[in-house]
C-alpha positions in Angstrom: -59.6 -148.9 -11.5 -59.9 -147.8 -8.1 -61.5 -143.3 -8.6 -60.8 -141.3 -5.6 -59.4 -137.6 -4.8 -57.0 -138.8 -4.0 -56.1 -139.9 -6.9 -56.7 -143.6 -9.3 -55.6 -147.4 -8.0 -55.2 -150.6 -9.7 -57.2 -153.1 -7.8 -59.0 -156.6 -9.3 -62.9 -157.2 -8.5 -65.0 -160.4 -8.1 -67.7 -160.7 -10.6 -70.3 -163.0 -10.7 -70.5 -164.7 -13.9 -74.5 -164.4 -15.4 -74.8 -166.4 -18.3 -78.6 -167.3 -20.9 -80.3 -170.4 -20.6 -82.8 -172.1 -22.3 -85.0 -173.7 -20.6 -87.2 -177.0 -22.0 -90.1 -178.9 -21.7 -90.6 -182.6 -23.3 -87.9 -181.2 -26.1 -90.3 -177.8 -26.6 -88.9 -174.9 -25.4 -90.4 -173.0 -22.8 -88.2 -169.9 -22.2 -85.3 -168.3 -20.8 -83.0 -166.6 -18.4 -80.0 -165.4 -17.4 -78.7 -167.3 -14.7 -75.4 -167.9 -12.5 -75.0 -171.5 -13.3 -75.3 -173.0 -10.4 -78.4 -175.1 -9.4 -79.6 -175.4 -12.6 -81.6 -178.4 -12.7 -83.4 -177.1 -9.9 -83.3 -173.5 -12.0 -85.3 -175.5 -14.8 -88.0 -177.2 -12.3 -88.6 -174.7 -10.4 -88.6 -172.1 -13.5 -91.5 -174.1 -15.2 -93.5 -173.9 -11.7 -93.5 -170.1 -12.4 -94.3 -170.5 -15.7 -97.2 -172.9 -14.6 -96.2 -176.1 -16.7 -95.5 -178.0 -13.5 -97.8 -178.3 -10.9 -96.3 -180.5 -7.7 -93.3 -182.8 -7.0 -93.8 -185.6 -8.3 -93.6 -184.8 -12.0 -90.4 -184.4 -12.7 -88.5 -187.2 -14.0 -85.4 -186.6 -15.6 -83.5 -182.9 -15.9 -79.8 -183.0 -18.2 -77.8 -179.8 -18.5 -76.2 -179.3 -21.3 -72.6 -177.2 -22.1 -74.2 -174.9 -24.7 -76.8 -173.1 -22.6 -80.3 -175.5 -22.4 -82.1 -177.1 -19.6 -83.7 -180.0 -20.7 -86.6 -181.2 -18.2 -88.5 -184.2 -18.3 -91.9 -184.7 -16.6 -95.5 -186.4 -16.6 -97.8 -183.1 -17.3 -100.3 -182.8 -19.8 -99.6 -180.5 -22.8 -101.3 -178.2 -24.0 -101.2 -176.7 -27.4 -101.1 -173.3 -26.3 -98.3 -170.9 -24.8 -99.3 -170.5 -21.1 -100.5 -166.6 -20.3 -97.5 -165.1 -18.2 -97.6 -162.2 -16.2 -94.4 -159.7 -16.3 -93.4 -158.6 -12.9 -91.0 -156.8 -10.7 -88.0 -159.3 -11.7 -85.7 -157.3 -13.7 -84.8 -158.2 -17.0 -88.5 -160.2 -17.5 -87.3 -163.1 -14.1 -90.1 -162.4 -13.1 -92.6 -163.8 -15.2 -95.4 -166.1 -13.3 -98.4 -167.3 -15.4 -101.8 -166.2 -15.2 -103.4 -169.1 -13.9 -101.2 -169.0 -10.5 -103.0 -165.7 -9.3 -106.0 -167.1 -9.7 -108.6 -169.7 -7.7 -108.2 -170.6 -4.2 -105.3 -172.3 -2.3 -104.3 -175.4 -1.3 -103.5 -176.2 2.2 -99.9 -174.6 3.6 -97.6 -177.6 5.2 -98.0 -176.5 8.3 -94.8 -175.5 10.7 -93.5 -173.5 12.9 -90.2 -171.8 14.1 -88.5 -170.1 17.3 -86.8 -167.1 17.4 -83.7 -169.1 18.2 -83.9 -170.4 14.5 -84.6 -167.9 12.3 -81.5 -166.8 14.1 -79.4 -169.9 13.8 -81.0 -170.2 9.4 -79.8 -166.7 8.3 -76.4 -167.1 10.0 -75.9 -170.5 8.1 -77.6 -169.8 5.3 -75.3 -166.5 4.5 -72.3 -168.6 5.8 -72.6 -170.7 2.9 -71.1 -168.6 0.0 -68.4 -166.6 -0.2 -69.9 -165.0 -3.3 -72.2 -162.2 -1.5 -69.5 -160.6 -0.1 -66.9 -160.9 -2.7 -69.5 -159.6 -5.5 -72.4 -157.6 -3.9 -73.9 -159.1 -7.0 -75.9 -162.3 -5.6 -79.2 -162.9 -3.7 -79.5 -166.0 -1.7 -82.3 -168.4 -0.5 -82.8 -171.3 2.2 -84.9 -173.7 3.4 -84.9 -174.8 7.0 -86.5 -177.2 8.4 -86.9 -180.4 10.7 -84.3 -177.7 13.3 -81.5 -177.6 10.4 -81.0 -175.7 6.7 -81.9 -178.3 3.9 -81.1 -176.5 1.1 -79.5 -173.1 0.4 -79.0 -171.9 -3.9 -77.8 -168.3 -4.8 -78.1 -166.7 -8.4 -77.5 -162.7 -9.6 -81.8 -162.6 -9.6 -84.3 -162.9 -6.5 -86.2 -164.9 -8.8 -84.2 -167.6 -9.8 -82.9 -168.3 -6.1 -86.0 -168.5 -5.0 -87.2 -171.3 -8.4 -83.9 -173.0 -7.7 -85.4 -173.7 -4.0 -88.9 -174.8 -5.2 -87.1 -176.9 -7.9 -85.6 -179.3 -5.6 -89.1 -179.4 -4.0 -89.7 -180.8 -7.1 -87.5 -183.1 -7.3 -87.4 -183.9 -4.1 -84.4 -183.0 -2.7 -86.1 -180.9 -0.2 -89.4 -180.9 2.0 -91.8 -178.0 0.7 -92.6 -178.0 4.6 -90.6 -174.5 6.4 -89.7 -171.4 6.3 -88.0 -169.8 3.3 -85.6 -167.1 3.6 -83.8 -164.9 1.0 -82.1 -161.7 0.8 -84.4 -159.7 -1.8 -87.0 -158.1 -1.4 -90.9 -159.8 -1.0 -92.8 -159.1 -4.0 -95.7 -160.7 -4.9 -94.6 -163.2 -7.4 -92.2 -164.1 -4.8 -94.4 -164.3 -2.4 -97.0 -166.5 -5.1 -94.6 -169.0 -6.0 -94.0 -170.3 -2.5 -97.5 -169.9 -1.2 -98.3 -172.1 -3.7 -95.4 -175.2 -3.4 -96.9 -174.7 0.2 -94.2 -173.1 1.8 -96.0 -171.6 4.9 -93.5 -169.3 6.7 -91.5 -167.0 3.8 -88.8 -164.2 5.4 -86.6 -161.7 4.2 -84.0 -159.4 5.2 -85.6 -156.8 3.5 -89.2 -155.6 2.7 -92.5 -156.8 1.9 -95.1 -155.0 -1.3 -98.4 -154.4 -0.4 -99.3 -156.9 -3.5 -96.7 -159.6 -1.5 -98.5 -158.8 1.9 -102.3 -159.2 -0.2 -101.4 -162.6 -1.7 -99.6 -163.5 2.3 -102.9 -162.9 3.0 -105.2 -164.7 0.9 -102.4 -167.9 1.3 -102.3 -167.6 5.1 -98.4 -167.3 4.8 -96.8 -165.6 7.5 -94.7 -163.1 5.8 -92.0 -162.2 7.4 -89.6 -158.4 6.7 -86.2 -157.7 7.8 -85.4 -160.3 9.6 -82.6 -159.8 11.4 -80.7 -161.2 14.4 -82.6 -161.3 17.6 -86.0 -159.9 15.6 -88.1 -159.8 12.7 -91.6 -158.0 11.6 -94.2 -160.1 11.2 -96.8 -158.4 8.9 -99.3 -161.4 8.9 -99.8 -164.6 10.3 -97.6 -164.0 13.5 -98.7 -167.4 15.4 -96.0 -170.1 13.2 -92.7 -167.6 14.8 -92.2 -168.9 18.0 -90.5 -167.1 20.5 
């Protein structure tokens, strides 16, 4: 029901369906998150990357999604006896959890690439056209990856962290390349930038702003960090040479 000064009016609204899923690695439960139930295989792998259990493509062997709300990831990884130490970051509802190990140590070289301003325009246009859920619900974050002149993958979720995790999971599972540019509708806080940098993505863009720690990590890793990306213009906060006019 819509209530205004003129009165009350019955109206049907579209809502995003948010559901809980547990994530297990080699039959051991690691954690859980509230998610939009799409791209769940990719989410499971990406979630475990953020927690520090999976570190590179080629480790994931199989992902099984159970209708009871469990994502079982089987991977060739060293299984420690102790849980990973995690840091709760800026994600709503605790979705922004990253392993402490991800913050420490030097960064590997990024998978180099460039992107033209015309490609940025096309990237944003194609990505935002992928799903009607965003404008229909005003409750969805999207994340896409552009490489080799085309949109390679797009995922969405109720959480901006989850949408990025799905992109990272797709990279880990060999479904999209790690080299390219990521665009997210969410703000670029430290953990968002960190996960992209650790997987090797050289260009990270958002329609909104980075945080101070997001920028600090971009500088450490050499990531090109772009905020306020719009048709015809971008604000480049770090490493502008990868953006070609």
